[in-house]
ZABAMAR-82357 format. One record per residue (C-alpha): residue number from 1; x, y, z. Coordinates in steps of 0.1 Angstrom, whole numbers, always signed. Example, Ala and Ser with C-alpha at 12.3 -4.5 7.8 and 13.67 -1.06 7.14 Angstrom:
BEGIN
PT   vexkol      xx      yy      zz
PT        1    +123     -45     +78
PT        2    +137     -11     +71
% end
This chain:
BEGIN
PT   vexkol      xx      yy      zz
PT        1      +0      +0      +0
PT        2     +11     +36      -7
PT        3      +9     +61     +21
PT        4     +17     +99     +19
PT        5     +22    +121     +49
PT        6     +36    +156     +51
PT        7     +46    +181     +78
PT        8     +64    +215     +82
PT        9     +91    +224    +106
PT       10    +102    +260    +114
PT       11    +139    +256    +104
PT       12    +160    +261     +73
PT       13    +163    +231     +50
PT       14    +200    +226     +59
PT       15    +191    +220     +95
PT       16    +162    +198     +87
PT       17    +185    +177     +63
PT       18    +211    +174     +90
PT       19    +187    +161    +117
PT       20    +166    +138     +95
PT       21    +198    +120     +83
PT       22    +208    +114    +119
PT       23    +190     +81    +127
PT       24    +206     +78    +161
PT       25    +193    +113    +170
PT       26    +157    +109    +158
PT       27    +151     +72    +166
PT       28    +137     +81    +201
PT       29    +111    +102    +184
PT       30     +96     +72    +166
PT       31     +67     +59    +186
PT       32     +72     +23    +198
PT       33    +107     +22    +183
PT       34    +141     +14    +199
PT       35    +174     +17    +180
PT       36    +197     -11    +194
PT       37    +228     -12    +172
PT       38    +245      +2    +142
PT       39    +268     -18    +118
PT       40    +282      +2     +89
PT       41    +252     +17     +71
PT       42    +227      -6     +87
PT       43    +205      +5    +117
PT       44    +189     -23    +137
PT       45    +162     -22    +164
PT       46    +127     -32    +174
PT       47     +92     -17    +171
PT       48     +65     -27    +196
PT       49     +28     -26    +186
PT       50      -1     -32    +210
PT       51     -37     -41    +202
PT       52     -57     -43    +234
PT       53     -40     -68    +257
PT       54     -18     -83    +229
PT       55     +16     -69    +222
PT       56     +37     -77    +191
PT       57     +73     -69    +187
PT       58     +89     -65    +153
PT       59    +127     -68    +150
PT       60    +143     -54    +119
PT       61    +168     -32    +102
PT       62    +169      +0     +81
PT       63    +194     +12     +55
PT       64    +197     +44     +35
PT       65    +192     +36      -2
PT       66    +197     +72     -13
PT       67    +209    +105      +3
PT       68    +207    +132     -24
PT       69    +217    +163      -6
PT       70    +215    +185     -37
PT       71    +178    +177     -42
PT       72    +171    +172      -4
PT       73    +159    +136     -10
PT       74    +162    +106     +13
PT       75    +152     +70      +5
PT       76    +152     +46     +34
PT       77    +145      +8     +32
PT       78    +131      -8     +64
PT       79    +123     -44     +70
PT       80    +110     -61    +102
PT       81     +95     -94    +113
PT       82     +74    -104    +143
PT       83     +96    -121    +168
PT       84     +69    -148    +173
PT       85     +67    -154    +135
PT       86     +32    -141    +131
PT       87     +38    -114    +105
PT       88     +63     -91     +88
PT       89     +65     -56     +74
PT       90     +87     -38     +50
PT       91     +87      -3     +35
PT       92    +105     +20     +11
PT       93    +103     +54     +26
PT       94    +111     +85      +4
PT       95    +113    +119     +21
PT       96    +117    +152      +1
PT       97    +123    +186     +17
PT       98    +115    +220      +3
PT       99    +124    +253     +20
PT      100    +101    +283     +19
PT      101    +101    +318     +34
PT      102    +132    +337     +47
PT      103    +146    +351     +79
PT      104    +125    +345    +109
PT      105     +97    +330     +87
PT      106    +119    +303     +71
PT      107    +105    +267     +72
PT      108    +110    +233     +56
PT      109     +81    +213     +42
PT      110     +87    +175     +43
PT      111     +67    +151     +22
PT      112     +70    +114     +32
PT      113     +59     +88      +6
PT      114     +59     +52     +20
PT      115     +54     +20      +0
PT      116     +44      -4     +27
PT      117     +39     -42     +27
PT      118     +24     -58     +57
PT      119     +17     -95     +63
PT      120      +2    -112     +93
PT      121     -23    -101    +120
PT      122     -17     -64    +117
PT      123     -26     -65     +81
PT      124     -62     -73     +90
PT      125     -69     -37     +99
PT      126     -67     -27     +62
PT      127     -53      +3     +44
PT      128     -77     +29     +58
PT      129     -70     +20     +94
PT      130     -32     +18     +89
PT      131     -32     +52     +71
PT      132     -51     +68    +100
PT      133     -27     +53    +126
PT      134      +2     +63    +105
PT      135      -9    +100    +104
PT      136     -14    +101    +142
PT      137     +20     +85    +148
PT      138     +36    +110    +124
PT      139     +20    +139    +145
PT      140     +37    +125    +176
PT      141     +70    +121    +158
PT      142     +69    +157    +145
PT      143     +62    +171    +180
PT      144     +93    +153    +193
PT      145    +113    +162    +162
PT      146    +107    +200    +167
PT      147    +124    +197    +200
PT      148    +155    +182    +183
PT      149    +155    +209    +156
PT      150    +154    +236    +182
PT      151    +186    +223    +198
PT      152    +219    +236    +183
PT      153    +241    +212    +165
PT      154    +267    +194    +188
PT      155    +301    +211    +189
PT      156    +327    +184    +191
PT      157    +357    +208    +192
PT      158    +382    +208    +220
PT      159    +369    +241    +235
PT      160    +379    +233    +270
PT      161    +416    +228    +261
PT      162    +415    +260    +239
PT      163    +401    +280    +268
PT      164    +430    +268    +290
PT      165    +455    +279    +264
PT      166    +463    +243    +254
PT      167    +458    +227    +221
PT      168    +456    +190    +210
PT      169    +490    +195    +194
PT      170    +505    +204    +227
PT      171    +491    +173    +243
PT      172    +505    +152    +215
PT      173    +539    +167    +219
PT      174    +540    +161    +256
PT      175    +528    +125    +251
PT      176    +555    +119    +225
PT      177    +582    +132    +249
PT      178    +570    +109    +276
PT      179    +571     +79    +253
PT      180    +606     +88    +241
PT      181    +618     +90    +277
PT      182    +602     +57    +286
PT      183    +618     +41    +255
PT      184    +653     +53    +265
PT      185    +649     +40    +301
PT      186    +642      +5    +287
PT      187    +665      +7    +257
PT      188    +677     -25    +239
PT      189    +706     -29    +214
PT      190    +700      -9    +182
PT      191    +697     -39    +160
PT      192    +672     -57    +183
PT      193    +652     -25    +188
PT      194    +649     -20    +150
PT      195    +638     -57    +145
PT      196    +612     -54    +173
PT      197    +599     -21    +159
PT      198    +595     -37    +125
PT      199    +576     -66    +139
PT      200    +553     -43    +159
PT      201    +546     -22    +129
PT      202    +538     -53    +108
PT      203    +515     -66    +135
PT      204    +496     -33    +139
PT      205    +493     -30    +102
PT      206    +478     -65     +99
PT      207    +453     -58    +127
PT      208    +443     -25    +111
PT      209    +437     -42     +77
PT      210    +416     -70     +93
PT      211    +395     -45    +113
PT      212    +389     -24     +82
PT      213    +374     -55     +64
PT      214    +349     -62     +92
PT      215    +327     -32    +103
PT      216    +323     -31    +140
PT      217    +288     -33    +156
PT      218    +281      -4    +178
PT      219    +256      -9    +206
PT      220    +231     +19    +212
PT      221    +220     +26    +248
PT      222    +185     +39    +241
PT      223    +157     +34    +266
PT      224    +130     +10    +257
PT      225    +100     +28    +245
PT      226     +63     +20    +252
PT      227     +45      +0    +226
PT      228     +23     +18    +200
PT      229     -13     +13    +212
PT      230     -33      +9    +180
PT      231     -66     +12    +199
PT      232     -55     +45    +214
PT      233     -39     +58    +182
PT      234     -68     +50    +159
PT      235     -96     +54    +185
PT      236    -132     +45    +178
PT      237    -128     +30    +143
PT      238    -104      +2    +155
PT      239    -126      -4    +186
PT      240    -156      -9    +163
PT      241    -137     -36    +144
PT      242    -124     -53    +175
PT      243    -159     -52    +192
PT      244    -175     -79    +170
PT      245    -146    -102    +177
PT      246    -149     -97    +214
PT      247    -187    -103    +212
PT      248    -182    -136    +194
PT      249    -157    -147    +220
PT      250    -181    -138    +248
PT      251    -209    -158    +231
PT      252    -187    -188    +228
PT      253    -177    -186    +264
PT      254    -214    -184    +275
PT      255    -223    -214    +253
PT      256    -195    -233    +268
PT      257    -207    -226    +303
PT      258    -243    -237    +294
PT      259    -231    -269    +279
PT      260    -210    -277    +309
PT      261    -240    -270    +332
PT      262    -262    -294    +311
PT      263    -237    -321    +314
PT      264    -235    -318    +351
PT      265    -273    -319    +355
% end
């Protein structure tokens, strides 16, 4: 199914682009989602969905298929599967950004087109229901996102050292001197030292080459988020669909009780 949602945020397009490409930053804003680890360009995590007393957990991954900064276009592929094997979901999500206004009135309009495929129990709600839930969840996401956009970009510079009159270069020089003094205190014959140094360089080089071949998995320490409650998100329409099912179950229970009473009598 194809879903289209859109929203506007009161920031220049450069800032919107920066934040929306930072999956680790915006993941906590996604209702029911928890980012758990990153390996290379792949982001892995879980999404929890609740329907009444039943909670389903989808475990999956997302990767950027396209990041066209010139045209302010992002294409993201996401896939997930119910951990109990009762369904799966996948989506190709395309977001395009357009700036309007200037000065204090500048804003960025974002259009999100999603090609979604859902299998299993969640699919029974149909396109209309899923579209309604999607729109409400996007509203929650945008409210959280605006808080991220209002925050200034992180400054990773060594401002503390600069304020004290020190620079990273000074620290490196002092460290090099300390290492040189330690090497002199435990010096070995020149020939042996050169051989040992050569072996160390070769070992470090091999380790670096091996590490470069295999991207490391970085664990993300994000708090577990509450499941997305579909009944709460969609409201009355979902309740109306669930009500007949509940009524049928109630009738079966009553019939079962009557039969058991007849057998006892």
